[in-house]
KEMIKE-963030 format. One record per residue: y, x, z of N, C-alpha, C, O, CB in turn; residue in one letter. Coordinates in steps of 0.1 Angstrom, whole numbers, padded with zeros to 4 digits, always signed. Atoms other than C-alpha are relative to their C-alpha. Glycine has a CB too. Layout:
// residues N
YXZYXZYXZYXZYXZa ...
END
This chain:
// residues 258
-0003+0007-0008-0686+0474-0183+0006+0011+0012+0003+0022+0014-0012-0010+0003m -0005-0012-0014-0668+0491-0152-0004-0004+0012-0004-0015+0017+0016+0001+0003i +0008+0003-0012-0684+0494-0123+0007-0002+0011+0019+0002+0012-0010+0009+0004p -0010+0005-0011-0677+0480-0091+0002+0010+0013-0006+0020+0015-0007-0015+0007s -0008-0012-0005-0655+0498-0066-0015-0003+0015-0020+0008+0019+0023-0003+0003a +0010+0004-0008-0685+0482-0038-0014+0014-0003-0024+0019+0002-0005-0018-0006l +0014-0011+0001-0708+0510-0051+0007+0014-0002-0001+0023-0002-0013-0004-0015d -0006-0012-0007-0687+0537-0048+0010+0004+0006+0019+0012+0004+0002+0006-0006h -0013-0004-0009-0667+0537-0021+0003+0013+0006+0015+0017+0007-0001-0008+0012v +0000-0012-0007-0674+0571-0003+0010+0007-0014+0020+0013-0012-0018+0007+0005q -0002-0010+0009-0667+0587-0037+0017-0003-0004+0024+0006-0009-0013+0000-0013e -0014+0006-0001-0632+0565-0039+0007+0010+0011+0016+0018+0009-0001-0016+0005i -0010-0010-0011-0622+0580-0007-0003+0009+0004-0001+0012+0016+0003-0004+0011a +0003-0016-0003-0634+0613-0011+0011+0009-0010+0012+0022-0010-0018+0004-0004g -0004-0006+0008-0611+0619-0038+0016+0010+0005+0023+0017-0003+0001-0010-0010r -0011-0007-0003-0581+0634-0021-0001+0000+0016-0010-0005+0023+0013-0007-0006g +0000-0002-0011-0567+0646+0012+0004-0014+0009-0002-0016+0020+0007+0010+0000d -0008+0008-0008-0548+0616+0024+0002-0013-0009+0013-0015-0016+0013+0008+0004q -0001+0015+0004-0556+0576+0012+0014-0011+0002+0019-0016+0011-0010-0006+0009l -0013+0007-0006-0527+0558+0008-0003-0011-0011-0003-0008-0023+0016+0009+0000a +0002+0014+0008-0536+0518-0004+0009-0008-0001+0017-0011+0008-0010-0007+0003v -0012+0006-0002-0515+0496-0021-0008-0015-0010-0018-0014-0018+0017+0011-0008f +0009+0011+0003-0527+0459-0031+0008-0010-0003+0017-0012+0004-0008-0004+0010l -0006+0014+0008-0514+0426-0053-0007-0012+0016-0017-0011+0024-0012-0003-0024d +0001+0010-0008-0511+0397-0031-0012-0012-0004-0023-0013+0001+0014-0005+0001y +0003+0011+0002-0521+0365-0047-0011+0004-0009-0007+0013-0017+0011-0007-0004d +0008-0001+0008-0555+0365-0065-0007+0015+0001-0015+0018-0008+0007-0005-0011g +0004-0009-0003-0563+0399-0051-0002+0000+0013-0013+0005+0016+0007+0007-0003t -0001-0001-0023-0558+0395-0005-0007-0017-0001-0016-0020+0006+0026+0000+0012l +0003+0015-0003-0561+0353-0015-0006-0006-0012-0008+0005-0018+0013-0008+0005t +0004+0005+0008-0575+0333-0042+0011-0008-0009+0018-0016-0003-0010-0004+0006p -0012+0008+0008-0553+0319-0070-0002-0013+0003-0013-0018+0006+0000+0002-0017i +0009+0015-0006-0549+0284-0060+0015-0012-0009+0026-0007-0010-0002-0002+0028v -0007+0009+0008-0528+0256-0079+0015+0001+0005+0022+0001-0005-0006-0015+0000s -0010+0001-0004-0497+0256-0060+0007+0019+0006-0002+0026+0012-0003-0013+0010r -0005-0012-0006-0479+0290-0048-0003+0002+0013-0010+0011+0018+0014+0000-0001p -0002+0000-0011-0472+0279-0014-0014-0005+0008-0013-0008+0020+0011-0008+0001d +0010+0000-0005-0513+0272-0007-0006+0017+0000-0017+0021+0005-0007-0011-0006q +0004-0016-0003-0517+0311-0008-0002+0004+0011+0005+0013+0015+0007+0009-0003a -0003-0004-0015-0527+0315+0027-0012+0013+0001-0023+0013-0005-0002-0017+0012v +0008-0009-0008-0542+0347+0043-0009+0002+0010-0006+0001+0022+0004+0006+0002l +0014-0001-0011-0577+0352+0060+0006+0004+0009+0014+0013+0009-0014+0009-0002l -0004-0006-0013-0574+0355+0095-0006+0020+0000-0001+0031+0002-0010-0013+0013n +0010-0012+0002-0604+0383+0090+0008+0012-0016+0006+0023-0019-0020-0010-0005s -0005-0010+0009-0586+0399+0062+0013+0005+0002+0019+0013-0005+0001-0005-0013t -0014-0008-0003-0553+0406+0079-0006+0006+0012+0000+0016+0014+0015-0009+0002r +0007-0009-0005-0576+0419+0104-0004+0014-0002-0004+0024+0005-0007-0004-0002a +0010-0013+0011-0592+0443+0082+0012+0011-0006+0010+0023-0009-0009-0010-0018i -0013-0004+0007-0556+0452+0068+0007+0006+0013+0012+0017+0011+0009-0014-0008l -0006+0002-0012-0542+0453+0103-0009+0018+0006-0004+0029+0007-0005-0018+0008r +0008-0011-0001-0571+0479+0113+0004+0013-0010+0009+0023-0005-0014-0005-0003t -0003-0007+0009-0568+0497+0079+0015+0012+0000+0016+0024-0004+0000-0010-0008l -0011-0006+0005-0530+0505+0081+0007+0008+0010+0017+0014+0011+0008-0009-0006s -0006-0008-0015-0532+0518+0116-0011+0017-0004-0012+0025+0005-0008-0012+0021a +0008-0013+0001-0555+0550+0098+0009+0005-0013+0015+0016-0013-0019-0002-0003k -0008-0006+0009-0536+0553+0064+0010-0010-0003+0010-0021+0003-0007+0004-0012v -0010+0009+0006-0504+0539+0044-0004-0010-0008-0011-0006-0018+0010+0006-0007p +0003+0011+0008-0509+0505+0030+0014-0006-0004+0024-0004+0003-0010-0011+0009v -0010+0005+0004-0483+0486+0009-0006-0009-0008-0015-0007-0016+0009+0009-0006a +0001+0012+0011-0484+0452-0009+0009+0002-0005+0021+0006-0003-0001-0013+0003i -0015-0001+0015-0469+0447-0042-0003-0014-0003-0015-0018-0005-0002+0014-0019l +0007+0015+0005-0467+0409-0051+0011-0002-0008+0020+0006-0006-0005-0013+0013s -0005+0010+0011-0448+0389-0077+0012-0008+0011+0024-0007+0009-0015-0012-0007g -0007+0004-0012-0436+0369-0044+0013+0006+0004+0015+0018+0004-0009+0001+0010r -0010-0006-0008-0404+0372-0028-0002+0008+0011-0013+0006+0017+0006-0008+0004e +0005-0010-0009-0403+0398-0003-0002-0005+0014-0010+0000+0021+0010+0012+0000l -0004+0007-0011-0393+0374+0027-0013-0006+0001-0019-0008+0011+0011-0009-0001k +0010+0006-0003-0422+0356+0015-0014+0002+0000-0022-0008+0001+0001-0006-0004d +0013-0004+0006-0453+0381+0007+0003+0006+0018-0006+0006+0026-0003+0013-0018v +0000-0008-0016-0438+0398+0045-0008-0007+0008-0018-0003+0014+0014+0001+0008r +0009+0007-0007-0445+0367+0061-0013-0005+0001-0019-0007+0011+0004-0007-0001k +0014+0003+0004-0476+0358+0045-0010+0008+0004-0021+0004+0004-0001-0001-0013r +0008-0018-0004-0492+0394+0056+0003-0001+0017-0005-0001+0026+0012+0019-0009v +0000+0002-0013-0475+0391+0087-0005+0012+0012-0009+0010+0023-0007-0010+0000d +0003-0015-0004-0480+0429+0097+0010+0010+0000+0015+0015-0010-0010+0006-0008i -0011-0013-0003-0457+0454+0114-0011+0012-0006-0023+0012-0007+0004+0003+0021e +0004-0011+0006-0461+0487+0098-0002+0000-0013+0000+0012-0017-0009+0003+0004g +0001-0001+0016-0467+0480+0060+0012+0000-0010+0019-0010-0009-0008-0010-0004l -0003+0000+0009-0450+0489+0032+0002-0018-0010-0008-0024-0015-0010+0010-0004v +0001+0010+0007-0439+0455+0014+0010-0001-0013+0022-0001-0011+0002-0011+0009y -0006+0004+0015-0426+0448-0022+0003-0010-0008-0004-0011-0019-0006+0002-0007a -0001+0014+0005-0415+0417-0033+0004+0000-0021+0008+0008-0029+0015-0008+0011g -0013+0004+0016-0401+0403-0071-0008+0012-0004+0000+0021-0007+0024+0001+0001s +0003-0008+0009-0429+0430-0086+0007+0013+0003+0007+0020-0008+0003-0006-0012h -0001-0015-0009-0417+0462-0067+0019-0001-0005+0024+0010-0007-0014+0020-0010g -0011+0000+0001-0379+0452-0073+0005+0003+0013+0014+0012+0015+0004-0011-0006f -0006+0001-0010-0373+0446-0038-0010+0005+0011-0021+0000+0014+0004-0013+0001d +0011-0011-0008-0389+0472-0013+0003-0001+0011+0015-0002+0012-0001+0014-0002i -0001-0007-0016-0390+0477+0025-0009+0006+0007-0020+0003+0003+0002-0009+0010a +0013-0002-0012-0412+0492+0053+0009+0006+0006+0021+0005+0006-0015+0008-0002g -0006-0003-0016-0410+0513+0085+0012+0011-0009+0017+0013-0020-0014+0010+0014p -0015-0014-0001-0382+0542+0093+0011-0005-0009+0016+0004-0016-0005+0019-0006h -0011-0003+0012-0357+0525+0072-0002-0001-0013+0007+0002-0021+0006+0012+0000g +0008-0004+0017-0380+0525+0038+0012-0015-0002+0013-0024+0006-0026-0002-0005l -0004+0012+0008-0356+0500+0014+0006+0007-0015+0010+0019-0018+0013-0010+0009r -0002-0004+0015-0349+0502-0021+0001-0014-0004-0009-0021-0001-0011+0010-0008r +0000+0009+0009-0335+0473-0044+0003+0003-0013+0010+0013-0017+0006-0008+0004q -0004-0005+0015-0335+0470-0081+0006-0005-0006+0008-0015+0001-0008+0003-0009e -0010+0008+0004-0311+0455-0102+0008-0013+0004+0007-0025+0000-0003-0001-0008a -0005+0012-0007-0290+0435-0081+0011-0008-0009+0015-0020-0009+0006+0004+0014k -0011+0005+0010-0263+0437-0111-0006-0011-0005+0003-0019-0010+0004+0010-0011e +0004+0010+0010-0283+0412-0128-0004-0017+0007-0006-0027+0000-0013+0008-0008f -0002+0013-0005-0286+0383-0102+0007-0012-0007+0001-0023-0010+0008+0001+0011l -0006+0010+0011-0260+0365-0124-0005-0007-0010-0004-0019-0011+0009+0005-0006p +0004+0004+0009-0276+0361-0151-0015-0004+0002-0020-0009-0007+0003+0008-0009a +0010+0007-0010-0308+0352-0130+0002-0021+0002-0004-0031-0001+0004+0009+0017l -0005+0011-0006-0288+0324-0114+0005-0008-0014+0003-0020-0014+0012+0004+0012d +0002+0013+0009-0278+0309-0148-0012-0004-0008-0015-0015-0012+0009-0001-0009f +0015+0006+0009-0311+0312-0167-0010-0008+0011-0019-0014+0006-0011+0017-0008a +0007+0009-0007-0326+0295-0137+0002-0015-0004-0008-0022-0007+0003+0001+0013e -0003+0014+0003-0303+0261-0145-0007+0000-0013-0016-0008-0014+0016-0005-0002k +0004+0006+0013-0312+0264-0181-0019-0004+0001-0027-0013-0004+0004+0014-0012e +0019+0002-0001-0351+0266-0174-0001-0012+0007-0008-0021+0002-0010+0012+0010i +0003+0015-0006-0349+0238-0150+0004-0013-0010-0006-0021-0012+0009-0003+0015q -0005+0006+0009-0329+0217-0175-0013+0002-0012-0020-0009-0011+0014+0005-0001e +0008-0001+0008-0353+0226-0202-0016+0000+0002-0024+0001-0007+0004+0008-0004k +0016+0005+0003-0386+0220-0186+0001-0013+0013-0011-0016+0017-0016+0016+0004l +0000+0014-0002-0376+0186-0167-0010-0008-0005-0018-0012+0003+0011-0004-0005a +0007+0010+0002-0392+0167-0188-0017+0005-0002-0025-0003-0008+0008-0007-0012g +0016+0001+0002-0429+0182-0188-0007+0001+0015-0006+0009+0025-0006+0014-0011i +0004+0000-0017-0448+0170-0160-0011+0012+0002-0018+0018-0006-0009-0017+0006p +0008-0010-0005-0465+0194-0139+0007+0014+0003+0001+0022+0011-0011+0002-0010g -0003-0010+0007-0445+0222-0147+0012+0004+0013+0022-0003+0016+0006-0003-0018a -0007-0002-0014-0431+0241-0112+0009+0012-0004+0004+0021-0012-0012+0002+0014l -0011-0009+0004-0400+0264-0116+0001+0006+0020+0005+0000+0030+0017-0011-0010i -0003-0010-0008-0400+0292-0089+0010+0008+0004+0008+0019+0000-0006+0006-0001e -0012-0011+0001-0367+0311-0081-0003+0010+0012-0002+0006+0024+0016-0007+0000r +0001-0010-0010-0373+0345-0063+0015+0007-0002+0023+0006-0011-0013+0012-0002k -0016-0010+0004-0340+0368-0057-0003+0008-0010+0007+0013-0015+0008+0011+0012c -0003-0009+0014-0352+0390-0088-0011-0005-0010-0019+0002-0016-0001+0017+0001f +0012+0006+0013-0373+0365-0111+0000-0015+0001+0001-0022+0011-0020+0006+0002s +0004+0015+0001-0377+0332-0121-0013-0003-0001-0016+0006-0009+0004-0007-0011i +0012+0005+0007-0411+0320-0126-0004-0017-0003-0002-0027+0004-0010+0006+0008a +0001+0012+0002-0422+0293-0144-0016-0005+0003-0022+0000-0007+0007-0002-0013a +0016+0003-0003-0461+0280-0133-0002-0014-0007+0004-0025-0006-0004-0002+0019h +0013+0013+0012-0484+0256-0158-0008+0000+0002-0015-0002-0008-0005-0001-0014y +0013+0001-0010-0511+0257-0135-0003-0016-0002-0013-0019-0008+0002+0005+0019r +0005+0016+0000-0510+0214-0133+0010-0011-0015+0014-0022-0017+0005-0007+0020k -0006+0007+0013-0492+0211-0170-0016-0001-0004-0026+0007-0002+0013+0008-0011v +0010+0003+0007-0515+0191-0192+0000+0011-0011+0010+0017-0013+0000-0013-0005n +0001-0011+0007-0528+0216-0217+0011-0005-0017+0017+0004-0024-0019+0004-0001e -0010+0002+0012-0508+0200-0248+0016+0002-0003+0023-0001-0013-0002-0012-0003r -0011-0001-0006-0478+0209-0230+0004+0016-0001+0015+0020+0001-0001-0006+0013d +0001-0016-0004-0485+0248-0229+0010+0003-0009+0017+0011-0004-0015+0009-0001f -0005-0007+0006-0466+0256-0258+0012-0003+0002+0021+0006+0003-0005+0000-0011h -0014+0007-0002-0437+0234-0254+0007+0009+0013+0019+0012+0013-0003-0019+0005k -0009-0007-0010-0430+0253-0221-0002+0013+0000+0004+0019+0008-0002-0005+0014l -0006-0017+0005-0434+0290-0236+0009-0004-0007+0018+0005-0008-0010+0010-0009e -0009-0003+0011-0413+0281-0260+0017-0002+0009+0027+0005+0008-0003-0014-0014r -0013+0000-0005-0387+0267-0237+0002+0012+0008+0014+0014+0010+0004-0011+0007a -0001-0013-0014-0390+0299-0210+0004+0010-0015+0016+0015-0015-0022+0006+0012v -0005-0011+0008-0388+0322-0244+0013-0004-0007+0020+0006-0010-0010+0003-0010s -0011-0001+0003-0358+0306-0257+0014+0002+0007+0025+0003+0003-0001-0007-0006e -0014-0004-0012-0336+0312-0226-0001+0016+0004+0008+0024+0007-0002-0009+0018v +0001-0016+0001-0354+0347-0225+0010+0004-0009+0018+0012-0006-0013+0006-0005a -0006-0004+0013-0339+0351-0256+0019+0002-0002+0027+0010-0008-0005-0013-0009a -0014+0000+0003-0306+0340-0250+0008+0013+0015+0020+0016+0016+0005-0020+0001r -0006-0010-0011-0300+0367-0218-0012+0013-0005-0024+0014-0004-0002-0007+0020y +0009-0012+0000-0309+0400-0230-0001+0010+0009-0008+0020+0008+0002+0007-0009q -0001-0007-0014-0302+0414-0195-0018-0006+0006-0025+0002+0013+0017-0009+0011e +0013+0005-0001-0336+0394-0190-0012+0001-0006-0012-0005-0017+0001-0009+0000l +0010+0000+0008-0373+0403-0201-0010-0009+0007-0011-0013+0019-0004+0014-0002r +0010+0012-0007-0403+0378-0200-0010+0006+0002-0010+0017-0005-0003-0015-0008m +0011-0004+0000-0436+0386-0191-0006-0013+0005+0001-0022+0010-0002+0013+0006i +0010+0009-0001-0469+0364-0186-0010+0005+0012-0013+0017+0012-0006-0001-0014d +0008+0004-0009-0492+0358-0156-0008-0006-0004-0010-0010-0015+0003-0004+0008g +0011+0016+0001-0520+0333-0148+0005-0005+0001+0013-0006+0011-0011-0006+0007k -0010+0013+0001-0506+0304-0160+0013-0002+0006+0018-0013+0010-0005-0011+0004k -0013+0000-0001-0472+0317-0154+0008+0010-0010+0004+0020-0016+0002+0003+0015v -0004-0009+0005-0444+0327-0170+0014+0006+0007+0020-0003+0013+0001-0005-0011y -0011-0005-0012-0414+0347-0150+0006+0007-0014+0001+0010-0025-0007+0013+0015e -0007-0010+0008-0382+0364-0164+0007+0012+0014+0009+0008+0026+0015-0010-0011l +0002-0011-0011-0376+0397-0143+0014+0003-0011+0015-0002-0022-0018+0012+0003l -0006-0011+0006-0345+0421-0152-0005+0010-0010-0015+0016-0008+0004+0006+0009p +0005-0010+0016-0350+0442-0185+0006+0008+0002+0016+0009-0004+0003-0002-0016n +0000-0016-0006-0350+0478-0167-0009+0006-0003-0016-0004-0005+0000+0002+0014i +0007-0010-0006-0374+0504-0167-0005+0001+0014-0004+0011+0020+0006+0010-0001d +0008+0004-0012-0391+0492-0138-0012-0009+0002-0011-0020-0004+0009-0004+0008w +0011+0008-0001-0425+0477-0129-0007+0002+0015-0004+0010+0024-0009+0004-0012d +0009-0008-0008-0448+0481-0105-0007+0011+0003-0010+0015+0015-0004-0003+0000k +0006-0018+0001-0464+0516-0116+0015+0004+0004+0013+0008+0015-0006+0008-0021g -0009-0010-0001-0429+0531-0113+0002-0002+0017+0003+0008+0024+0015-0002-0012k -0001+0005-0013-0425+0512-0077-0008+0009+0012-0004+0014+0022-0007-0015-0001a +0006-0006-0005-0456+0528-0069-0001+0016+0001-0005+0023+0009-0008-0005-0003v -0004-0023+0001-0448+0569-0078+0014-0003+0008+0015+0004+0018+0005+0013-0024l -0009-0002-0013-0418+0561-0060+0000+0001+0016+0006+0008+0023+0007-0007-0002w +0006+0001-0015-0436+0549-0026-0009+0017+0002-0009+0027+0009-0014-0018+0000l +0007-0015-0008-0459+0577-0029+0012+0016+0001+0010+0028+0005-0016+0005-0013l -0014-0020+0002-0426+0608-0034+0003-0010+0016+0003-0003+0026+0024+0002-0022e -0007+0003-0011-0413+0583-0004-0009+0008+0011-0006+0019+0016+0002-0016+0004k +0012-0004-0010-0445+0586+0018-0002+0017+0000-0009+0022+0009-0017-0008-0006l +0001-0018-0005-0443+0627+0017-0016+0001+0001-0019+0011+0008+0009+0004+0018g +0015-0007-0004-0486+0628+0016+0000+0014-0010+0006+0016-0021-0015-0012-0005l +0000-0010+0006-0493+0658+0005-0011+0005-0011-0007+0013-0020+0000+0006+0009g +0005+0004+0010-0524+0654-0015-0006-0012-0003-0018-0015-0003-0007+0006-0002r +0004+0012+0001-0524+0622-0021-0013-0006-0009-0018-0001-0019+0010-0005-0003p +0011+0008+0005-0553+0595-0029+0002-0011-0001-0005-0019+0005-0011+0001+0006n -0003+0016+0004-0535+0564-0041-0014-0010-0002-0023-0006-0010+0010+0000-0018p +0007+0015+0007-0558+0532-0046+0011-0009-0002+0021-0009+0005-0012-0008+0009i -0004+0013+0005-0545+0501-0064-0008-0007-0002-0018-0003-0008+0006-0002-0009y +0008+0010-0003-0559+0469-0060+0008-0010-0007+0018-0013-0001-0005-0003+0014i -0008+0011+0001-0545+0440-0083-0006-0011-0012-0014-0003-0018+0016+0006-0003g +0009+0014+0008-0560+0410-0106+0008-0002-0014+0001-0007-0023+0001-0018+0012d -0007+0005+0010-0531+0406-0133+0007+0010-0009+0009+0021-0006+0007-0008+0005d -0008-0009+0012-0512+0419-0164+0010+0007+0008+0013+0018+0003+0007-0009-0012r -0013-0011-0005-0481+0433-0140-0008+0010+0009-0002+0020+0014+0014-0009+0012t +0013-0009-0009-0514+0450-0120+0002+0012-0009+0008+0022-0004-0020-0007+0000d +0004-0011+0013-0520+0472-0155+0014+0012+0001+0013+0024-0003+0002-0011-0020e -0008-0009+0000-0486+0487-0147-0002+0008+0007+0004+0019+0005+0010-0004+0001d +0005-0009-0012-0500+0503-0116-0009+0007-0001-0010+0017+0005-0004-0006+0011a +0011-0004+0003-0530+0508-0130+0001+0015-0006-0004+0026-0002-0005-0010-0009f -0007-0014+0008-0512+0534-0160+0004+0007+0010+0000+0019+0011+0012-0002-0010r -0009-0012-0006-0491+0549-0136-0010+0011+0008-0007+0022+0013+0011-0008+0012a +0005-0008-0016-0519+0562-0111-0014+0005-0013-0024+0012-0009-0006-0016+0022l +0017-0005+0007-0550+0569-0143+0001+0016+0002-0010+0022+0001-0003-0005-0023e +0004-0014+0000-0541+0610-0139-0002+0000+0015-0008+0009+0020+0011+0011-0006q -0005-0004-0019-0535+0608-0100-0009-0010+0009-0010-0007+0021+0021-0005+0005r +0005+0009-0014-0555+0579-0080-0008-0011-0010-0008-0012-0023+0017-0009+0012g +0010+0015+0006-0579+0546-0086+0008-0008-0002+0019-0009+0003-0011-0007+0009v -0009+0009+0004-0569+0515-0105-0015-0012+0005-0026-0011-0001+0008+0002-0019g +0011+0007-0002-0594+0486-0090+0004-0016-0006+0011-0024+0000-0003+0000+0017i -0002+0011+0003-0593+0456-0110-0007-0014+0004-0019-0015+0003-0001+0002-0009v +0010+0006-0007-0603+0424-0094+0000-0016-0009+0009-0024-0012+0003+0000+0017v +0002+0007+0015-0617+0400-0120-0019-0006-0001-0027+0003+0001+0004+0016-0016s +0013+0005+0002-0651+0378-0124-0007+0010-0007-0017+0017-0004+0000-0014-0008e +0003+0000+0015-0652+0390-0160+0015+0013-0003+0025+0011-0010+0002-0020-0009e -0011-0010+0007-0631+0426-0161-0003+0002-0014-0015+0004-0018+0001+0015+0008p +0001-0004+0014-0624+0432-0197+0008+0014-0002+0008+0022+0007+0006-0012-0010r -0009-0008+0000-0599+0457-0212+0008+0005+0012+0013-0004+0019+0007-0004-0007a -0011-0003-0009-0579+0476-0187+0001+0013+0004-0008+0021+0001-0001-0008+0012t -0002-0014-0003-0566+0507-0173-0009+0002+0018-0008+0012+0025+0019+0002+0000a +0007+0000-0015-0586+0502-0138-0013+0009-0003-0017+0010-0014-0005-0018+0007a +0011-0006+0000-0615+0524-0131-0008-0008+0007-0019-0004+0004+0000+0012+0004n +0012+0010-0006-0636+0499-0110+0004-0014+0001+0015-0017-0003-0005+0003+0015y -0005+0010+0001-0636+0465-0104-0007-0004+0009-0017+0003+0012+0001-0006-0011s +0002+0011-0009-0642+0438-0076+0003-0014-0007+0012-0017-0015+0009+0001+0013l -0004+0013+0007-0649+0404-0083+0010-0010+0006+0017-0017-0002-0012-0006-0001k -0013+0009-0008-0626+0384-0057+0000+0005+0007-0005+0015+0009+0001-0014+0005d -0006-0005-0014-0610+0384-0025-0007+0006+0011-0004+0015+0018+0005-0010+0006p +0008-0006-0009-0639+0383-0006-0009+0016+0000-0014+0023+0009-0008-0011+0002t +0007-0015+0002-0655+0416-0021+0014+0012+0007+0013+0021+0015-0004+0004-0023e -0010-0011-0004-0618+0431-0019+0003+0003+0016+0008+0013+0020+0013-0003-0006v -0003-0005-0013-0616+0424+0021-0015+0008+0003-0016+0014+0013+0005-0012+0012e +0015-0011-0006-0657+0442+0023+0010+0014+0000+0013+0023+0008-0019+0003-0014r -0001-0014+0011-0643+0467-0001+0010+0011+0011+0007+0023+0013+0011-0004-0018f -0010-0001-0009-0613+0471+0024-0008+0007+0014-0006+0019+0018+0007-0016+0003l +0008-0002-0013-0637+0474+0056-0007+0012-0002-0007+0021+0007-0010-0012+0004r +0015-0009+0001-0664+0497+0040+0012+0013-0002+0011+0023+0005-0015-0004-0016e -0012-0011-0004-0629+0519+0031+0006+0005+0010+0006+0017+0012+0009-0001-0004l -0001-0002-0015-0615+0518+0063-0012+0010+0009-0007+0020+0015-0002-0015+0006g +0010-0009-0009-0647+0534+0081-0003+0011-0010-0007+0022-0005-0016-0008+0005a +0001-0016+0011-0649+0559+0046+0009+0010+0011+0006+0020+0016+0010-0001-0021a -0014-0009+0000-0614+0570+0057+0000+0009+0014+0004+0021+0014+0015-0012+0000a +0002-0003-0009-0625+0573+0097-0010+0013-0005-0006+0024-0002-0004-0010+0009v +0015-0007-0002-0660+0592+0089+0003+0014-0005-0002+0024-0001-0016-0008-0009a -0009-0013+0010-0638+0618+0062+0009+0007+0009+0011+0019+0008+0011-0005-0014g -0011-0008-0008-0611+0624+0089+0012-0003-0005+0022+0003-0001-0001+0015-0002g -0016+0000+0007-0582+0610+0067+0005-0010+0009+0017-0013+0007+0001-0005-0016r 
END
C-alpha cells in the first residue's frame, strides 16, 4: 500500500532546501469529467495555488493545450506546460516548444482520425497544437475496440507519431524522446534551484514519466482512489485531498523557511 501524502507533509516538505511543485490538471486539480471543457478549477484550489506560488515555484503540466490550461488556472507567475510538456511558457521569458516540425503530420493524421471515428457515437476528437486526443468516455463499450483499432491504424501510418493511452483517451504525439519527465528535469535546470526538493502530483500514465524522472531526486504523488503499481512515493485519493495537501505543504514551507 502506498502511504498517504497527507500523513507525511512535514517529511515531504523537508527533503531539500527549495521546494518546487509540479502538478497535472485533469484528475489532479479537477475531477475527471465526461467532457474536457467541463473540468473547472475550484476558486478555493486557485486561491491555494496562488498563495503557494508566492512561496515556491509552481508548474502545471497538462495534456491540454498550453493556452487552454493557462486560461483555466489563470494565475500569473506560474509555469505552464501544455501538450504533455511539448509546449512550455513561464515568467521572465521562459519558453520551449518541442517538435514543431511534426505539426504537418499531426494535421494529416487528424483528418484521418476524424474520418475513421465519424461512425462511432460518442467519440470526441480534440486537436491540440502538439497532439490529437480521441476521447471515448461517452462511447458504448462495444465500440471500444473499434475505436482503438482505428487510432492504432492511423498511428501505424505515421512513423513521426506515437500513440499513448490515458483515462478513456488515446492520443497521438510526436515520436521523439520527450515527455513530462523530461520537461520536469528541464524546468528544474532552468529554475536554477540550489538543492531542489521537487514534488510532482499526477494521476495517470503520462505522469509516470515524471515519477520515474524524479525517483532519485524528488517525490512523486499519485492521485488515485486505489493506487496500484506506480513509481510514485505517496498517494492522494482525489482533488479534494490534493487541495488539502497543497494547503498544508504551503504552511510547512513557511514554517521551514523554504
